[in-house]
KEDO-354863 format. One record per residue (C-alpha): x negated, y negated, z; residue in one letter. Coordinates in steps of 0.001 Angstrom, whole numbers, padded with zeros to 6 digits, always signed. Layout:
<nodes>
XYZa ...
</nodes>
This chain:
<nodes>
+020857-041252-044700m +021943-039500-041551s +019570-037734-039149a +019781-033969-038999t +019456-032150-035680t +018354-028522-035599t +019405-026440-032606i +017833-023031-032017n +020507-020764-030652t +018106-017990-029735h +014421-017378-029135t +012672-016149-032323p +011590-012525-032087i +007837-012189-032709a +007093-009096-030595s +006435-005635-032010r +007487-004207-028639w +010924-004031-027131n +012239-003346-023660y +014228-000127-024210n +011472+001783-026037e +008229+000259-024764h +008506-001957-021699l +010924+000028-019589f +008512+003036-019089p +005773+000618-017993i +008046-001261-015504f +009531+002050-014240r +006200+003708-013523d +004257+000655-012271n +006860-001679-010795c +010049+000325-010201g +009436+001311-006585t +009643-002341-005527c +011382-004143-008375h +014697-002346-008290k +018177-003017-006850t +017870-003202-003050d +014065-002994-003301g +011584-005101-001386i +010860-007362-004445a +013128-010358-005125p +014215-009123-008544m +014736-005900-010476s +012716-005097-013606l +014284-001725-014401v +017216-003054-016462t +016878-005367-019438y +019498-007757-018058q +017504-008181-014820d +014053-008303-016408a +014237-010658-019404y +015002-013875-017419p +011630-013316-015652w +009586-012823-018826a +007362-015874-018327q +006822-015133-014633s +005916-011545-015505i +003392-012890-018036r +001789-015197-015429e +001544-012415-012832e -000036-010002-015257i -002546-012571-016543l -003409-013502-012974g -003997-009793-012104l -001585-010214-009198r +000890-007542-010288m +001185-004689-009782p -000566-005195-006427p -003271-002964-005035g -004655-001820-008389q -008057-000216-008545a -010266-000440-011591e -010154+002793-013624d -013531+004426-014114g -014931+003165-010804f -013708+005898-008455g -011017+008385-009396i -007753+008163-007498f -004420+009977-007322t -002598+006642-007753m -003024+002837-007741n -004442+002649-011247h -004663-000681-013046a -002581-001326-016124l -004576-000356-019179n -005352-002791-021963a -002569-001469-024195e +000058-001813-021474e -001049-005381-020676m -001006-006350-024366d +002527-004946-024766m +003816-006887-021747i +002146-010130-022816l +003341-009915-026421e +006895-009001-025363w +007096-011823-022796s +005927-014459-025293s +007506-012997-028419g +011176-013348-027693g +011437-010392-025260y +013667-008223-027499p +015883-005558-025906q +015537-002952-028612g +018036-000411-029996p +021149-000258-027854r +021458+003519-028251h +018028+003855-026578l +019054+001910-023480q +017449+003752-020470p +019540+005219-017709e +019765+003296-014460a +017258+004196-011722i +019109+005400-008656l +017762+005039-005125d +018380+008538-003944t +016860+008080-000429k +015010+011381-000686t +011593+012444+000564w +008935+012150-002131s +007227+015417-001032l +010374+017390-000347g +011977+018064+003036t +009400+017470+005835p +008768+019996+008587n +009499+017380+011229l +011776+014371+010810e +012079+011473+013228f +013791+008095+013300s +013446+005044+015502i +015708+005566+018538e +018392+003012+017719s +018909+000493+014865p +016801-002673+015014y +018448-005914+013798t +016592-008499+011730i +018884-011496+012240d +019727-014260+009771e +017145-016685+011174a +014165-014307+011089t +012237-014209+007812n +009227-012160+008907e +008358-010131+012015t +006399-007085+013090v +007894-004581+015532r +006534-001408+017161f +008722+001594+017921f +007924+004649+020083v +009140+008126+019122i +008350+011032+021530p +007323+013921+019335a +007751+016594+022071s +005423+019052+020408n +004118+021678+022841n +000919+022402+020901e -001520+020632+018618t -000205+020322+015075l -002064+019871+011774n -000442+017001+009836i -001192+017002+006128s +001076+014045+005131a +003424+011446+006564v +006241+009973+004537d +008723+007139+005255v +012321+006471+004307l +013096+002816+005142p +016502+002122+006572g +016632-001417+005222a +014781-001284+001914g +014974-004980+001023p +013033-006007+004156v +010769-003076+005169v +007473-004225+003611r +005095-001709+005115d +004980+000882+007813v +001916+002106+009804t +001962+005264+011908v -000228+005990+014936y -000437+008698+017608l -000658+007729+021276d -001467+010048+024170t -002010+007325+026785t +001634+006441+027490g +000813+002738+027161t +003133+002123+024240a +005974+003968+025985r +005638+001596+028987e +005725-001464+026691l +008815-000081+025001d +010547+000428+028363a +009772-003149+029475d +011207-004754+026289d +014965-005367+026320l +015247-004943+022546e +014557-001793+020540t +010797-001343+020360g +008286-003998+021369f +006577-007004+019843a +003174-007285+018150e +000270-008546+020295n +001379-006382+023205e -000264-003101+022292w -003887-002550+021290v -004177+000774+019473q -006951+003094+020566e -006780+005344+017527s -006864+004694+013782q -003632+004941+011809p -002785+008340+010344i -000550+006819+007691a +000274+003514+006073i +003267+003321+003755w +004632+000669+001408s +007080+000992-001502p +004261+000626-004018a +002140+003456-002617v +002705+007118-003533v +002556+009450-000528t -000061+012210-001078t -000430+015610+000553l -003889+016487+001952q -004828+019976+000940s -008380+020033+002278n -007983+018655+005810a -005375+017393+008268s -004781+014900+011046y -004654+016476+014496l -001467+015635+016426m -002111+016412+020139p +000578+018130+022200a +003177+015716+023654n +001790+012731+021717a +003989+009726+021090d +004457+008553+017517i +003999+004819+017263i +005614+003229+014236v +004602-000309+013269r +007108-001874+010845i +006414-005147+009037h +009727-006781+008050y +009648-009578+005486k +012460-011232+003541k +012184-012747+000082t +013897-015913-001094w +016736-013691-002284i +017349-012167+001184t +016656-015201+003399e +019637-015999+005603g +020901-012404+005579e +021027-009993+008513s +019742-006412+008239f +019973-003334+010426s +017133-000888+010140d +016647+002672+011398q +013642+003878+009427t +012960+007649+009252r +009498+009262+009450i +008684+012665+007956g +005749+014817+009072f +004402+017619+006873y +002764+020302+009021v -000014+022579+007701s -000250+026104+009092e -003860+026393+008098a -006434+025045+010586s -009071+023459+008401g -011284+020467+009004p -009662+017571+010815s -009543+014056+009430i -011516+011327+011160e -012062+007669+010246s -014897+005200+009811l -014365+001415+009569v -016818-000715+007639v -016426-004394+008423s -017772-007541+006780s -019710-010184+008766p -017857-013292+009950p -017060-015853+007249v -019889-018143+006205t -020177-020751+003457t -021627-018126+001118n -019401-016980-001719l -020984-013542-001913s -021380-011040+000876h -022949-007597+001060t -022529-005295+004020f -023077-001590+004575s -022723+001309+007006e -024867+004445+007272q -023212+007828+007736i -024843+009982+010414e -023256+013321+009420t -022258+015069+006180s -018673+014159+005275v -016078+014610+002545n -014489+011202+001849l -010752+011537+001306l -009484+007952+001014s -010267+004334+001668v -007845+001742+003048l -008649-001876+002328a -007545-004648+004696e -008357-008060+003232i -007554-011371+004889e -009410-013853+002687i -009032-014807-000959e -011445-012557-002788t -012334-012280-006481k -014112-008888-006468d -014787-006059-004056i -017195-003363-005150r -017812-000318-002981v -020614+002167-003672v -022005+005157-001722a -025727+005859-001952t -027142+009268-001015t -030585+009710+000639p -031936+010775-002760s -030861+007411-004241g -027805+008656-006218e -025094+005985-006409e -021481+007119-006329i -018798+004515-007280p -016002+004499-004729l -013747+001475-005366l -013581-001737-007420f -010859-004309-006803l -010321-007463-008850r -008307-010259-007293e -007073-008023-004409p -003750-009031-002898n -004234-009957+000736t -000618-009243+001548n -000565-005538+000606w -002807-003220+002611p -003338-000240+000355t -004804+003210+000897r -006637+004623-002143y -006730+008439-002106s -009542+010034-004051f -008502+012606-006611n -011062+015000-005185e -012992+014759-001887p -016328+012984-002336i -019173+014829-000604q -021767+012663+001096l -024763+014188+002841p -026017+012957+006177s -027978+009705+005861g -025841+008343+002993s -024725+004734+003176s -021618+002857+002017i -022276-000604+000635t -019653-003251-000069v -020344-006222-002367d -017807-009042-002293t -017355-012340-004145i -014985-014859-002587l -013036-017619-004250h -014503-021117-003688p -012862-022700-000672g -011412-019368+000493a -010003-019620+004017q -009952-016804+006524y -006531-016491+008169e -006951-013867+010877p -004136-011363+011474r -003970-008510+013919i -005844-005640+012339s -004191-002295+011601l -007439-000665+012690f -008685+000121+016156a -011893-001356+017430g -012503-003813+014599t -014358-007089+015026i -013450-010542+013784d -014053-009831+010101a -012153-010993+007017p -012685-007763+005057i -012352-004287+006560r -012324-000879+004917l -011318+002322+006694m -012608+005563+005217f -010837+008794+006087d -013123+011790+005888y -013382+015459+006719a -016483+017189+008047v -018322+018893+005210s -017989+022678+004880p -021666+023095+005627q -021352+021303+008951q -018046+022990+009834a -019795+026354+009560n 
</nodes>
């Protein structure tokens, strides 16, 4: 009797969900800004042919809560973006990735996503670009570079939003924008033989007015604005990072910056940084900051440099009312993210902001240069943008 060998020529289909009808909208809306052709991520997920070879990796990233990065828990603070995948979306992805990852009806194949290189908020009032292209050579896999752009504005401007169009999409990981009136950055730029100047040379004296990454949706502030002093220099910090797909390649970048100017002179935006204590052996940490004046919180930007399981942020008013602000599970330390509140959160004078954190066992603090001005040696930092309350403004 001869032995019989059975060979499976395809993966059995056990998923109720298919890519064309069900998975593509999820990947497009939650992953498509990074996982696209010429995006910062190492693979595209917005065509079936690109996505299905990564089905098991997608499953592992979703189960590990690592992707999409920068997600806030729904129901604990209300934001304009950065929502976590809901249970139905996660179930669909997990079943598809383990159930044969079917493509679905061919006549329902979605149209390709085109990178149109357009401003997300429409044409800005002011558009700038770094003075000349900066080259990321074949041997450089990661670097940070600062660029100085003279704005040449003759009067103070009210900036309601800042947007970014990266010149080299596959390597521009994030962009931070500052305003400088001291001239220090301009001197550093003049002393450097290359375009811009290196990190570690400039210590910012003001908080960033914008931080951009492909995964973050630019929002327009309708209730307040950043003040841009006359003749200020725009300082652009660009973090370049290659993936294993782009290692060994050379890129030329001339990123563009768009400023949206508000004609109305409302409350100006100021910032407060709440920092954790230095690392100890404890796995849980609680730290807080009291607010001396009435404010309207507009957003919170988390900068995390230690492996953390949970971050829970709550505001408490003098009357004892607790207002949930932000809850992050397994926050990604590599993606600084600004969470913009759907509506300003009014906090009276004397309110406090409390942060509860739980670290992973054995978590190591790997200090990096902070994006914030005036911060101490702390592994977790949160910057709150706020506007003065209407009562105080009057």
